[in-house]
C-alpha positions in Angstrom: -9.5 -13.5 32.5 -6.6 -11.0 32.1 -4.7 -13.7 30.2 -7.6 -14.4 28.0 -8.1 -10.6 27.3 -4.4 -10.2 26.4 -4.5 -13.1 24.1 -7.6 -11.9 22.4 -6.1 -8.4 22.1 -3.0 -9.9 20.5 -5.0 -12.0 18.0 -7.0 -9.0 17.1 -3.8 -6.9 16.6 -2.5 -9.5 14.2 -5.7 -9.7 12.3 -6.0 -5.9 12.1 -2.3 -5.7 11.1 -3.0 -8.0 8.2 -6.0 -5.9 7.1 -5.1 -2.2 7.7 -8.2 -0.2 8.7 -10.3 -3.4 8.3 -11.0 -2.2 4.8 -11.3 -5.6 3.3 -13.4 -6.9 6.1 -15.8 -4.0 5.9 -16.0 -4.2 2.1 -16.9 -8.0 2.3 -19.4 -7.5 5.2 -21.0 -4.5 3.4 -21.5 -6.5 0.1 -22.7 -9.6 1.9 -25.1 -7.6 4.0 -26.6 -6.0 0.9 -27.0 -9.4 -0.8 -28.6 -11.1 2.2 -31.0 -8.2 2.7 -32.0 -8.3 -1.0 -32.5 -12.0 -1.0 -34.6 -11.8 2.2 -36.9 -9.0 0.8 -37.3 -10.7 -2.6 -38.0 -14.0 -0.9 -40.7 -12.5 1.2 -42.6 -11.1 -1.9 -42.3 -14.5 -3.6 -39.8 -13.6 -6.3 -38.6 -16.4 -8.6 -35.2 -17.9 -8.4 -34.1 -16.1 -11.6 -35.0 -12.8 -10.2 -33.4 -13.7 -6.9 -30.2 -14.1 -8.8 -30.6 -10.9 -10.7 -31.4 -9.0 -7.3 -28.4 -10.5 -5.6 -26.0 -9.8 -8.4 -27.3 -6.2 -8.7 -27.0 -5.6 -4.9 -23.4 -6.8 -5.2 -22.7 -4.5 -8.0 -24.4 -1.5 -6.5 -22.3 -2.0 -3.3 -18.8 -2.6 -4.6 -18.8 -0.2 -7.5 -19.0 2.9 -5.4 -15.6 3.8 -4.0 -16.1 7.5 -3.0 -15.0 8.4 0.4 -17.6 11.0 1.5 -21.0 9.7 2.5 -22.7 12.5 0.6 -20.9 11.5 -2.6 -21.7 7.9 -2.1 -25.4 8.7 -1.8 -25.5 10.8 -4.9 -23.7 8.2 -6.9 -26.0 5.4 -5.6 -29.0 7.5 -6.6 -27.7 8.1 -10.1 -26.8 4.4 -10.4 -30.4 3.3 -10.2 -31.6 4.9 -13.5 -28.4 3.8 -15.1 -29.1 0.2 -14.0 -32.7 0.4 -15.2 -31.6 1.7 -18.6 -29.0 -1.0 -18.9 -31.2 -3.9 -18.1 -34.0 -2.6 -20.3 -31.7 -2.3 -23.3 -30.3 -5.8 -22.5 -33.7 -7.3 -22.4 -34.9 -5.5 -25.6 -31.7 -6.3 -27.6 -31.4 -9.9 -26.3 -33.1 -11.3 -29.5 -31.3 -8.8 -31.9 -27.8 -10.3 -32.1 -26.0 -7.8 -34.2 -27.7 -4.7 -32.7 -27.1 -6.1 -29.2 -23.4 -6.8 -29.9 -22.9 -3.3 -31.3 -24.6 -1.7 -28.3 -22.6 -3.8 -25.9 -19.3 -2.6 -27.5 -20.5 1.0 -27.3 -21.5 0.5 -23.7 -18.0 -0.9 -22.9 -16.4 2.0 -24.5 -18.5 4.5 -22.6 -18.0 2.6 -19.3 -14.2 2.8 -19.6 -14.1 6.3 -20.9 -16.2 7.5 -18.0 -13.3 6.8 -15.7 -11.9 10.2 -16.6 -14.6 11.8 -14.6 -13.3 10.3 -11.4 -14.8 7.9 -8.9 -18.3 8.8 -9.8 -17.8 8.2 -13.5 -16.0 4.9 -12.8 -18.8 3.7 -10.6 -21.6 4.6 -13.1 -19.8 3.0 -15.9 -19.2 -0.1 -13.9 -22.8 -0.3 -12.9 -24.0 0.1 -16.5 -21.7 -2.7 -17.8 -22.3 -5.1 -14.9 -26.1 -4.8 -15.1 -26.2 -5.3 -18.8 -24.1 -8.4 -18.1 -26.8 -9.5 -15.5 -29.4 -9.1 -18.2 -27.5 -11.6 -20.3 -26.7 -13.9 -17.5 -30.4 -14.3 -16.5 -31.6 -14.2 -20.3 -33.9 -11.1 -19.5 -36.8 -10.5 -21.8 -39.1 -7.6 -22.4 -42.0 -9.3 -20.7 -39.9 -9.9 -17.5 -38.9 -6.2 -17.2 -41.5 -5.2 -14.6 -40.3 -7.9 -12.2 -36.7 -7.1 -13.0 -37.3 -3.4 -12.3 -38.7 -4.3 -8.9 -35.6 -6.5 -8.1 -33.3 -3.8 -9.1 -35.0 -1.2 -7.1 -35.0 -3.4 -4.0 -31.4 -4.3 -4.7 -30.3 -0.7 -4.7 -32.4 0.1 -1.6 -30.8 -2.9 0.3 -27.3 -1.7 -0.9 -28.2 1.8 0.6 -29.3 0.2 3.9 -26.2 -1.9 4.1 -23.9 1.0 3.3 -25.4 3.6 5.5 -27.1 1.6 8.3 -25.7 -2.0 8.7 -22.1 -1.4 7.9 -21.7 2.4 7.9 -18.5 3.9 6.6 -17.3 7.5 7.1 -13.9 8.9 6.4 -13.4 9.7 10.2 -14.2 6.0 11.1 -11.9 4.6 8.4 -9.1 6.9 9.5 -9.6 5.9 13.1 -9.3 2.2 12.1 -6.3 2.9 9.9 -4.6 4.6 13.0 -5.4 1.5 15.0 -3.9 -0.6 12.2 -0.8 1.5 12.2 -0.4 1.0 16.0 -0.9 -2.7 15.7 1.7 -3.0 12.9 4.1 -0.7 14.8 3.8 -3.1 17.9 4.3 -6.0 15.6 7.5 -4.5 14.2 9.0 -3.8 17.6 8.1 -7.2 18.7 10.0 -8.7 15.7 12.9 -6.3 16.6 13.0 -7.8 20.1 13.0 -11.3 18.4 16.0 -10.2 16.3 17.9 -9.3 19.4 17.1 -12.6 21.0 17.5 -14.8 18.0 20.2 -17.4 17.9 22.5 -17.4 14.9 20.5 -20.1 13.1 17.3 -18.4 13.7 18.3 -14.9 12.4 17.3 -15.5 8.8 13.8 -16.4 9.8 13.5 -13.3 12.0 14.9 -11.1 9.2 12.1 -12.3 7.0 9.5 -11.4 9.7 11.2 -8.2 10.2 11.2 -7.2 6.6 7.5 -8.1 6.2 6.5 -6.1 9.3 8.4 -3.1 8.1 6.7 -3.3 4.7 3.3 -3.5 6.3 4.0 -0.6 8.6 4.9 1.4 5.5 1.7 0.3 3.7 -0.4 1.4 6.6 1.3 4.8 6.7 0.6 5.3 3.0 -3.1 4.3 3.5 -3.4 6.8 6.3 -1.9 9.6 4.2 -4.6 8.8 1.5 -7.4 9.3 4.0 -6.2 12.4 5.9 -7.9 15.1 4.0 -11.4 13.7 4.4 -10.9 12.2 7.9 -9.5 15.2 9.8 -11.2 18.4 10.8 -8.9 20.8 8.7 -5.7 20.9 6.6 -3.5 21.7 9.6 -4.7 18.6 11.6 -4.1 16.4 8.5 -0.6 17.8 8.0 0.2 17.3 11.7 -1.0 13.7 11.8 0.8 13.0 8.5 4.1 14.3 10.0 3.6 12.3 13.3 2.9 9.1 11.3 6.0 9.6 9.2 8.1 10.3 12.2 6.9 7.1 13.9 7.5 5.0 10.8 11.0 6.4 10.1 12.0 6.0 13.9 10.9 2.4 13.9 12.5 1.6 10.6 15.8 3.3 11.8 15.7 1.3 15.0 15.6 -1.9 13.0 18.5 -1.0 10.8 20.6 -0.1 13.8 19.8 -3.4 15.5 20.9 -5.1 12.3 24.1 -3.2 12.4 24.6 -4.1 16.1 24.2 -7.8 15.3 26.8 -7.4 12.6 29.2 -5.3 14.6 29.1 -7.3 17.9 29.8 -11.0 18.5 26.5 -12.9 18.6 27.0 -13.9 22.2 27.3 -10.4 23.4 23.6 -9.9 22.4 22.2 -13.3 23.0 23.9 -14.5 26.2 21.0 -14.4 28.5 21.1 -17.8 30.3 21.4 -18.0 34.1 25.0 -17.8 35.4 26.3 -17.2 32.0 28.2 -14.1 33.0 30.3 -15.8 35.7 32.8 -17.2 33.3 32.9 -14.2 31.0 35.7 -11.6 31.0 34.8 -8.1 32.2 34.4 -6.5 28.8 32.2 -9.3 27.5 30.1 -9.0 30.7 29.8 -5.2 30.1 28.4 -5.9 26.6 26.1 -8.5 28.0 24.8 -6.0 30.5 24.2 -3.5 27.6 22.4 -6.2 25.6 20.1 -7.0 28.6 19.4 -3.3 29.1 18.5 -3.0 25.4 16.1 -5.9 25.6 14.5 -4.2 28.6 14.1 -0.9 26.8 12.8 -2.5 23.6 10.1 -4.2 25.7 9.4 -0.8 27.3 9.0 0.7 23.9 6.7 -2.0 22.9 4.6 -1.2 25.9 4.4 2.4 25.0 3.2 1.3 21.5 0.6 -1.2 22.9 -0.6 1.4 25.4 -0.9 4.1 22.6 -4.7 3.9 22.7 -5.9 7.0 24.7 -8.3 5.1 26.9 -5.7 2.6 27.9 -4.2 4.2 31.0 -1.3 3.2 33.3 0.7 5.0 35.9 3.9 3.4 35.0 3.9 4.9 31.4 5.4 8.3 32.2 8.3 6.8 34.0 9.0 4.4 31.1 8.7 7.2 28.6 10.8 9.6 30.5 13.5 7.1 30.8 13.6 6.3 27.1 13.4 10.0 26.1 16.5 10.6 28.1 18.6 8.6 25.7 18.1 11.3 23.1 20.0 13.7 25.3 22.7 11.1 26.3 21.0 10.9 29.8 21.5 7.6 31.5 22.9 6.1 28.3 24.1 2.5 29.2 27.7 1.6 28.5 28.5 -0.4 25.4 29.9 -0.5 22.0 29.1 2.5 19.6 26.8 0.2 17.7 24.7 -0.7 20.8 24.7 2.9 21.9 23.2 3.9 18.7 20.4 1.5 19.4 19.7 3.1 22.6 19.6 6.5 21.0 17.3 5.1 18.4 15.0 3.8 21.1 14.9 7.4 22.5 13.9 8.7 19.1 11.2 6.1 18.7 9.8 7.0 22.3 9.7 10.6 21.1 7.9 9.7 17.9 5.4 7.7 19.8 4.8 10.6 22.2 4.2 12.9 19.2 1.8 10.4 17.6 -0.2 10.2 20.7 -0.5 14.0 21.1 -1.5 14.3 17.5 -4.2 11.6 17.8 -5.7 12.7 21.1 -3.6 15.3 22.9 -6.6 16.6 24.9 -7.0 13.3 26.7 -3.4 12.4 27.1 -3.0 11.0 30.6 0.7 11.6 30.4 0.2 15.2 31.7 2.9 17.7 31.8 3.2 17.2 35.6 4.9 13.9 35.0 7.4 15.3 32.5 11.0 15.1 32.8 13.2 17.9 31.3 13.7 15.8 28.2 9.9 15.1 27.8 9.2 18.8 28.4 11.7 19.7 25.6 10.1 17.2 23.3 6.7 18.7 23.9 8.1 22.2 23.2 9.5 20.9 19.9 6.1 19.5 19.1 4.3 22.7 20.0 6.7 24.6 17.7 6.1 22.3 14.8 2.4 22.6 15.2 2.5 26.3 15.2 4.6 26.2 12.2 2.2 23.8 10.4 -0.9 25.9 11.4 0.8 29.1 10.0 1.9 27.7 6.7 -0.1 29.2 3.8 -1.6 26.7 1.4 0.2 26.9 -2.0 -1.6 26.2 -5.2 0.0 23.2 -7.0 1.4 23.9 -10.3 -1.0 22.9 -13.1 0.2 19.9 -14.9 -0.3 19.4 -18.6 -2.7 16.5 -19.1 -2.6 14.5 -22.3 -5.3 14.9 -24.7 -7.0 12.8 -27.4 -5.8 9.1 -27.8 -2.9 9.9 -25.5 -5.2 10.3 -22.5 -5.2 6.9 -20.6 -8.9 6.6 -20.3 -9.4 7.2 -24.1 -6.6 4.7 -25.0 -8.1 2.1 -22.5 -11.6 2.7 -23.9 -10.4 2.0 -27.5 -8.4 -0.9 -26.5 -11.2 -2.6 -24.4 -13.6 -2.0 -27.2 -11.5 -3.6 -29.8 -10.7 -6.5 -27.6 -14.4 -6.9 -26.6 -15.4 -7.0 -30.3 -12.8 -9.7 -30.9 -14.1 -11.5 -27.8 -17.7 -11.4 -29.0 -16.9 -12.9 -32.4 -14.7 -15.6 -30.9 -17.1 -16.2 -28.1 -20.0 -16.7 -30.5 -18.0 -19.5 -32.2 -17.6 -21.2 -28.9 -21.1 -20.7 -27.5 -24.0 -18.6 -28.8 -25.4 -18.5 -25.2 -22.3 -18.1 -23.1 -20.2 -15.7 -25.3 -20.4 -12.9 -22.8 -17.9 -14.7 -20.5 -15.1 -13.8 -22.9 -16.2 -10.2 -23.0 -16.3 -10.0 -19.3 -12.7 -11.4 -19.0 -11.5 -9.0 -21.7 -13.1 -6.1 -19.6 -11.7 -7.3 -16.3 -8.0 -7.7 -17.5 -8.0 -4.0 -18.4 -9.2 -2.8 -15.1 -6.4 -1.0 -13.0 -3.8 -1.9 -15.6 -1.5 0.5 -17.4 0.8 -1.6 -19.6 0.8 -4.5 -21.8 2.8 -6.5 -19.3 0.3 -6.0 -16.5 -2.6 -7.1 -18.8 -0.6 -10.2 -19.6 0.0 -11.1 -15.9 -3.7 -10.3 -15.0 -5.0 -12.6 -17.8 -2.7 -15.4 -16.6 -3.9 -15.0 -13.0 -7.6 -14.8 -14.1 -7.2 -18.0 -16.1 -5.4 -19.9 -13.3 -8.1 -18.8 -10.8 -10.8 -19.8 -13.1 -9.4 -23.3 -13.7 -9.1 -23.8 -9.9 -12.6 -22.4 -9.4 -14.1 -24.8 -12.0 -12.8 -27.7 -9.8 -14.4 -26.2 -6.7 -17.6 -25.4 -8.6 -17.9 -28.9 -9.6 -17.6 -30.2 -6.0 -19.9 -27.6 -4.5 -22.6 -28.0 -7.2 -22.6 -31.8 -6.6 -22.8 -31.3 -2.9 -25.6 -28.8 -2.9 -27.9 -30.6 -5.3 -31.4 -29.2 -5.1 -31.1 -27.3 -1.9 -31.7 -23.8 -3.0 -30.9 -21.8 0.2 -27.7 -23.8 1.0 -26.6 -22.8 -2.5 -27.4 -19.2 -1.8 -25.5 -19.5 1.6 -22.5 -20.7 -0.2 -22.8 -18.1 -2.9 -22.7 -15.4 -0.1 -19.6 -17.1 1.4 -17.9 -17.0 -2.1 -18.8 -13.3 -2.4 -17.3 -12.5 0.8 -14.1 -14.5 -0.1 -14.1 -12.7 -3.4 -14.0 -9.1 -1.8 -11.9 -10.0 1.1 -9.1 -11.6 -1.1 -9.3 -9.2 -4.0 -6.5 -6.7 -2.8 -4.3 -9.7 -1.9 -4.6 -12.0 -5.0 -6.4 -11.6 -8.3 -6.1 -15.4 -8.8 -7.9 -16.1 -5.5 -10.6 -13.5 -6.4 -11.2 -15.3 -9.8 -11.3 -18.6 -7.9 -14.2 -17.5 -5.7 -16.0 -15.9 -8.7 -15.9 -19.1 -10.7 -16.9 -21.2 -7.7 -19.9 -18.8 -7.1 -20.9 -19.2 -10.8 -21.1 -22.9 -10.5 -23.6 -22.4 -7.7 -25.6 -19.8 -9.5 -25.9 -22.1 -12.6 -27.1 -24.8 -10.2 -29.8 -22.3 -8.9 -30.8 -21.5 -12.5 -31.0 -25.3 -13.4 -28.4 -24.6 -16.2 -25.5 -26.3 -14.4 -23.4 -28.9 -16.1 -19.7 -29.9 -16.3 -19.6 -28.7 -20.0 -20.8 -25.3 -18.9 -17.9 -24.9 -16.5 -15.4 -26.2 -19.1 -16.9 -23.7 -21.4 -16.2 -21.1 -18.8 -12.5 -21.8 -18.8 -12.5 -21.7 -22.7 -14.3 -18.4 -22.8 -11.9 -17.0 -20.1 -8.8 -18.0 -22.0 -10.3 -16.5 -25.2 -11.2 -13.2 -23.4 -7.7 -12.9 -21.9 -6.1 -13.6 -25.4 -8.3 -11.0 -26.9 -7.4 -8.4 -24.3 -3.7 -9.1 -24.8 -4.1 -8.9 -28.6 -5.7 -5.5 -28.3 -3.2 -4.3 -25.8 -0.3 -5.2 -28.1 -1.8 -4.0 -31.4 -4.0 -1.0 -30.5 -2.3 2.0 -29.0 0.1 -0.2 -27.1 1.9 1.0 -23.8 5.0 -1.0 -23.5 6.0 -2.2 -20.0 9.5 -0.8 -20.5 8.1 2.6 -21.5 5.9 2.8 -18.3 8.6 1.6 -16.0 10.9 4.2 -17.3 8.3 6.9 -16.8 7.8 5.7 -13.2 11.5 5.4 -12.7 12.1 9.0 -13.9 9.3 10.1 -11.5 10.9 8.4 -8.5 14.3 9.9 -9.3 12.7 13.4 -9.6 10.9 12.9 -6.3 14.1 11.6 -4.7 16.1 14.6 -5.8 13.4 16.9 -4.4 13.6 15.3 -1.0 17.4 15.0 -0.9 18.1 18.6 -2.1 15.5 20.2 0.3 16.6 18.1 3.1 20.3 18.9 2.7 19.5 22.5 2.1 17.7 22.7 5.4 20.4 20.8 7.2 22.8 23.3 5.8 21.1 26.3 7.2 18.6 27.0 4.4 15.0 28.0 4.8 12.5 25.6 6.2 10.2 23.9 3.7 7.5 21.2 3.8 9.6 18.0 3.7 6.8 15.7 4.7 4.8 16.3 1.6 7.9 15.7 -0.6 8.6 12.5 1.3 5.0 11.4 0.8 5.3 12.1 -2.9 8.5 10.0 -3.1 6.7 7.1 -1.3 3.8 7.3 -3.8 6.0 7.4 -6.7 8.0 4.4 -5.4 4.8 2.4 -4.9 3.8 3.3 -8.6 7.3 2.0 -9.8 6.8 -1.3 -7.8 3.4 -1.8 -9.5 4.8 -1.1 -12.9 7.7 -3.6 -12.5 5.5 -6.5 -11.4 5.2 -7.8 -15.0 9.0 -7.8 -15.1 9.5 -9.5 -11.8 6.6 -12.0 -12.1 7.7 -15.7 -12.2 6.2 -16.1 -15.7 8.4 -13.3 -17.0 10.7 -15.1 -19.5 13.7 -12.8 -19.3 15.5 -13.8 -16.1 18.3 -11.2 -16.4 15.8 -8.5 -16.8 13.7 -9.7 -13.9 16.9 -9.7 -11.7 17.8 -6.2 -12.9 14.4 -4.8 -12.2 14.5 -6.2 -8.6 17.9 -4.8 -8.0 17.0 -1.3 -9.2 13.9 -1.2 -7.0 15.8 -2.5 -4.0 18.4 0.1 -4.4 15.7 2.9 -4.8 13.9 1.5 -1.7 17.1 1.8 0.4 17.7 5.3 -1.0 14.2 6.4 -0.2 14.6 5.2 3.3 17.8 7.2 3.8 16.1 10.3 2.1 13.1 10.0 4.4 15.4 9.8 7.4 17.4 12.9 6.2 14.0 14.7 5.8 12.9 13.7 9.4 16.1 14.9 10.9 16.0 18.2 8.9 12.5 18.8 10.2 13.9 19.1 13.6 16.4 21.9 12.7 14.1 24.9 13.0 12.8 24.1 16.5 15.3 21.7 18.1 18.0 22.7 20.5 20.0 19.6 19.9 20.0 19.5 16.0 22.1 22.4 14.5 22.6 23.2 10.8 26.0 22.6 9.2 26.8 24.5 6.0 29.4 22.0 4.9 26.7 19.4 4.2 25.7 21.3 1.0 28.9 20.1 -0.7 27.8 16.5 -0.1 24.3 17.2 -1.3 25.5 18.7 -4.6 27.4 15.6 -5.6 24.3 13.3 -4.8 21.8 15.6 -6.7 24.3 15.8 -9.7 24.4 11.9 -9.9 20.6 11.7 -9.6 20.2 14.3 -12.4 22.6 12.3 -14.7 20.7 9.1 -14.1 17.3 10.7 -14.6 18.5 12.2 -17.9 19.8 8.8 -19.0 16.4 7.2 -18.2 14.7 10.0 -20.3 17.1 9.2 -23.2 18.6 12.7 -23.1 22.1 13.3 -24.3 24.4 14.1 -21.5 28.2 14.6 -21.3 28.6 14.1 -17.6 29.6 11.0 -15.6 28.6 9.6 -12.3 30.9 11.1 -9.7 32.2 8.6 -7.0 35.3 8.0 -4.9 35.8 10.1 -1.8 33.4 9.3 1.1 30.9 11.9 2.2 32.7 12.5 5.5 36.1 13.1 3.8 34.4 15.8 1.6 33.8 18.0 4.6 37.4 19.4 4.6 39.4 19.4 7.7 36.5 19.6 10.1 35.7 15.8 9.5 36.6 14.8 13.0 34.7 17.7 14.6 31.6 16.9 12.6 31.7 13.3 13.6 32.0 14.3 17.3 29.2 16.9 17.5 26.9 14.1 18.4 24.9 11.2 17.2 22.6 13.4 15.1 25.5 14.7 13.0 26.9 11.2 12.6 23.5 9.9 11.6 23.2 12.6 8.9 26.6 11.6 7.5 25.7 8.0 7.6 22.4 8.6 5.7 24.3 10.8 3.2 26.9 8.2 2.7 24.3 5.4 2.1 22.4 7.6 -0.3 25.6 8.4 -2.3 26.3 4.7 -2.5 22.9 3.7 -3.4 22.7 6.3 -6.3 26.1 5.3 -7.6 25.0 1.7 -7.4 22.1 2.5 -9.8 24.6 3.5 -12.6 25.6 -0.1 -13.4 22.3 -1.7 -14.0 21.0 1.4 -15.8 24.1 1.7 -18.0 25.2 5.2 -16.8 28.9 6.1 -17.3 30.8 6.0 -14.1 33.8 8.3 -13.5 36.3 6.7 -11.1 39.3 8.9 -10.0 42.4 6.6 -9.6 43.4 8.2 -6.4 39.9 7.5 -5.0 39.7 4.0 -6.5 39.7 2.3 -3.1 36.6 4.3 -2.1 34.9 3.9 -5.4 35.1 0.1 -5.2 32.7 0.3 -2.3 30.1 2.3 -4.2 26.8 0.6 -5.2 26.6 -1.8 -2.2 23.5 -1.4 0.0 
């Protein structure tokens, strides 16, 4: 039974790690629940199949359109959405026979729906409901005589959506945050497990383990960002949100640092010193190799102990051995009981101690009042860690909220929502004209595609890629629709069951792959046409043609009407990342040099957000269909360098956060000199990206350690923390210098420092 429970828990951890906070699962279940409930109620009152389809589609729209986090806000938006939906279907029914007036109104509705995004989540939801319900009226060929029954179907659909949202699959910010914390724990455990695999892997298996390690690191970072996005609504106050945010960031950075040090150890040591774990293997080994083997065995043991701490992070999961394990690992931070081994392996032990401390802090922040690891079990190192946490919490609670500087927002046609509204309206007008030539009855598919390719896109390249994915998913969905329609035949409820499965697949896969979502949408449409007795192979082929036409119209509008070039957007996002990176580095170095304490966690979060925006903006450049191979490689190289630099900047920030309260981390004024060179280089690169004229050149040459005057050896011997700071600064310096070549920034190389400069840019 215990084995079965552990197996089930492991499977659930893997699933929750693949879907942080179960957001996709809950979205799919909520939408499916609303549809099933609407179908059941409408079937009980004897509604026709056409109105069943209208009710099911409206329930789907009313559920997925609302994205507000607060329950009260969701209820208000849902209540406002009903009159919007009734007005949209009424106008659709009345204008159905008036082609020109109907087309003009449809374009106006599209403009208003897109423009309403400027009013936040509520405006976006109401605009989406208005557009989609008008589309429903076209899909079911609504008429004025059928309006009473359609009104009833819509009212029932909205009521069922409310029941599904607030009763069947309730969603509150607190519950979402709790599930995200659980997802973070699962992904952290997964990352530590892959780090153990890295330590145990044979030489031929290392590449495969590295792929898993990179994937799990990226997933942990994704979960951390999602938690940060839910903190304000899911915690009791701003202080609790800031505390949890800091603990999550500490745990992420500690785990990421441990992985990097394990990689360094694999590179610095002979493989056999880390992987010789066969019985009697040590008998034939010389003493020094046996010592390294013993250190490797101890490191495996401690990584498994760290994994146990993560797995048992849940407050209700108690165990008497945890305090002993935790205290032993925490001792490595203070050089207590540190096993003998090479410097690279000893760095790994210290990193294990830092990770154990971060896990303790996360546990206290999540549920400190029920922490079974009471103070009576604390070792001196554990007690010192608790004191540091208490000091940080007092500091966070005492910080006054500072008003953010007002940012100048663009106006007129420069406003993104206005630009998008104009572009979509022009593209939709073209799609209406072209769609009418293809089919006077199904022309709206082209308009829908044109609308969709503009959703959540900000540049011409993103629209092109999204149109391509929509077309690919549609073609594959047509094949599936033909097969499903043939298999279903006249079995109405089997068709509805398959429609519900397609809806779930659509919402579950939407964040992962737009092509997959389009596949499920098209397969669902084939089943809906079967229900409406309008199915034929020609209809599905027409669906592909209309989709291609709509994507083409959207691309034409994006290129010709107020275009936002992909290169322009990527330059803007790159400049934003560099500015955020400079903020983090300058503030962290200042604090490490003895300057005043500032909130580094918020700055690091802003850097992560900006870096994610840059990744999104470069996707059109790095997509396989991008024709310019050199540009694709250049974009990937720049993003990789920035990701590495961001990691070292976050690590610097995490170390600097310890300075005010820690007894083991002391400020060093000499670090300011190294920080000035790094920030100078960042400023030059940022100015070059903004096309500003500058006379300076990137400074390179001397290593960071050699810049600290005659005290270099003293600094390196002050302890692992000082050495770690120098290492992060050196890697940051190399990463920033490495950006100069792909971005075309002049690089100054001193001849006497040429040997050092040749190493710049490598990550």
